[in-house]
N, C-alpha and C positions, 0 to 999 in steps of 0.2 A: 315602248313598253318592253319589247324584246331586248333592246339594248340594256335597259335597267336590269332585267332578269339575268342577262349574260354577265353583267358587271358584278351582281350579287354572287353568282355562281363562281366567278373567278376569285373574288375576295374570300369566299368560303373555302375554296380549294387551297388558296394561298395560306389561309389561317391553319388549315389542317396540316399542310406541309410544314409550316413553321412549328406547330406543336410536335409533330413527329421528329423534326430535326432537333428541337430542344430536348425532347425525351432521349433521343439518341446521344446527344452531348452529355446529358446527366449520367447515362449508363456507361458510356465510353468516352470519358473526357480526353481531349487531345493531349498528347505528350510532346514536350519540346526537348530538343537536344540540350544537354547541359552547356552553360556558357563558361565553363571552367575546364582546365586540363586535369583529368583524373588519372593520368598515366604515371607509372613508376617503373623504373628499370635501370639498366646500366648507364643510361645517358642522363638520368636525373629524375626529378619528381615534381609534379604539379607545374611543369614548365620551367623549373629551376634547374640549372645545369652547372652552376659554379658555386664556389664557397663565398656567397654574398656576405656583406656585413650583417651581423646578427642584430637586426632591429626590425620592428613591425613594418615600418615604411618601406624598407628595401624589399622585404618579402612580399608586401601587398603590390608593389610596382611590378615585381617579376611574376606574380601569380594572380592575374586579374580574374574577377568573377567570384572570388572567395571572400568570406567575412574573416578578417584577420584579427586575432586577439592574443594577448599574453596571459597565460594561466599556468597553474600547476598541473602536471600530467603524471598519473601513476604509472610506474614501471617496476613490476615485481613488488618488492617490499618498500620501495622508495618513491617519493614524489620529486619531480624535477620541474624547474621553470621551463616553459616551452612557448613558442609562438605557434598558435593553432590556426589551421585553415579549415573553415567550416562551410558546408553547403546544406541548405535547409536547416535542420536542427541537429546535425551530426558533424563531429570533427572528422574530417577526411584525412588530413595529414597533421602530424606534430613535428615541428622543427626544433632541433636541439643545437645548443651552442658548443663550439670547441672549448677546451679547458680554459683558455684565456678570455672567453666570453666575447671575443671580437668578431668572429666569423661563424658561419653555419658549419656544424660538424656533420649532422645527419638529418634526414627526413624519414619519418616512419609512418606507416599506415596499418590500421587494423579495421579499416572501413570496407564494407561491401561495395561502396561506390567507386573505390579505386580499382584500377586494372593493371595487372602485371604485363610483362613483355609479350606473353602469348595469350593475353586476355584472361589470365586466371584471376579468381576472386577469393578473397579471404573467407575462410569458413566453408568453402566449397571445393577448392582444388586439392588434389592429393599429390604427394611426392612423386608418384609414378608418372605424372604428366609434366614434370619439370624437365626442361631441356638438359640433356646430359652435359653439354658444354658449359652450362651455367651452374652445374652441381658437382664440379670436380673435387671440391674441398668441402667436407662436412664435419661439424664438430658438435658434441653434446651441448645442450643448453636447457636450462630450466625455463619453463614457460608457465607463468602464473602458478608456480609451485609444483607443476607437473613436468614429467620428463619429455624432452623433445630434442630437436637439433636444428642447426642453422647451416645453410649451404650457399656457396658462391663459386665463382670460377677459379678462385685462388685464396690462399690464406689472407692475403691483403686485398681481396676483392672489394669492389665498390657497390655491388648490389647483392643483397642477401634475402633469401626466403627462409622464414622460420616456421618449423613444423612442430606439431604436438603429437606425440605417440598416442595410440588408442588407450583409454583408461584401463581396459582389461589386460593390457600387456604387462607381464610380471617378469620378463626376462631382463638380461643386462642392457644397460642404456649407455654405457661408456666403456671404451672408446666407441665412436660411431660404428666402426666395423664390427663390433660385438652385437649390435642390434640385429634381431632376426630380420633378414632381408624382406620377407613378405610383409612383416609388420611395418618396416620402414616405408615401403611403397604405399602403405595404407595410411600413413601419417597425414594429418590435415594441416593445410596452410593456415597459420594464424596471424602472420605479420610479414610485411615486406619493408625492407630498409635500404635506403640509398645513402652511401657515405660520400660526402663532398670531396672533390679532388684536394689532395694535400700539398699544395705548393704551386 
């Protein structure tokens, strides 16, 4: 009889423990590391570091873990055909073709899933946190119809950070040197762009 009562008690405690564990899992679901490369920087993007042939198969082989598709992507006032790399329900990277359509020209991200060379995130990082060595050359750029600028380590740099100036800023926006320095430091990262090697 004592053995039966002990067994019932153990089962009851086990059931309580299971309920507690299940409730904890519902409240705090486990997170898993992404199974795709979300990095972008001077050495490439999404694990791609060369001017691959511009086709979805080549991109999918070089960037495992992504859903790869071909679609139109808006850029400013224009739509361009692009190969997109998606994770979950979001496009993380857009891949654009060189003028001849044969090879990759650039890979661009506006996704908060992507990470820049120093861990920066689109929509959160400010120009003040950009490494000085990677911001030696900056030029004005329109960003979704608003004033901004793009910076790299040189005029022909392979990795670019694009920033949008605060909406309240009414001062000069070009050339880059005419922008109020404090305002420039407060500009928000809105895009990162890797240009494939040219040759």
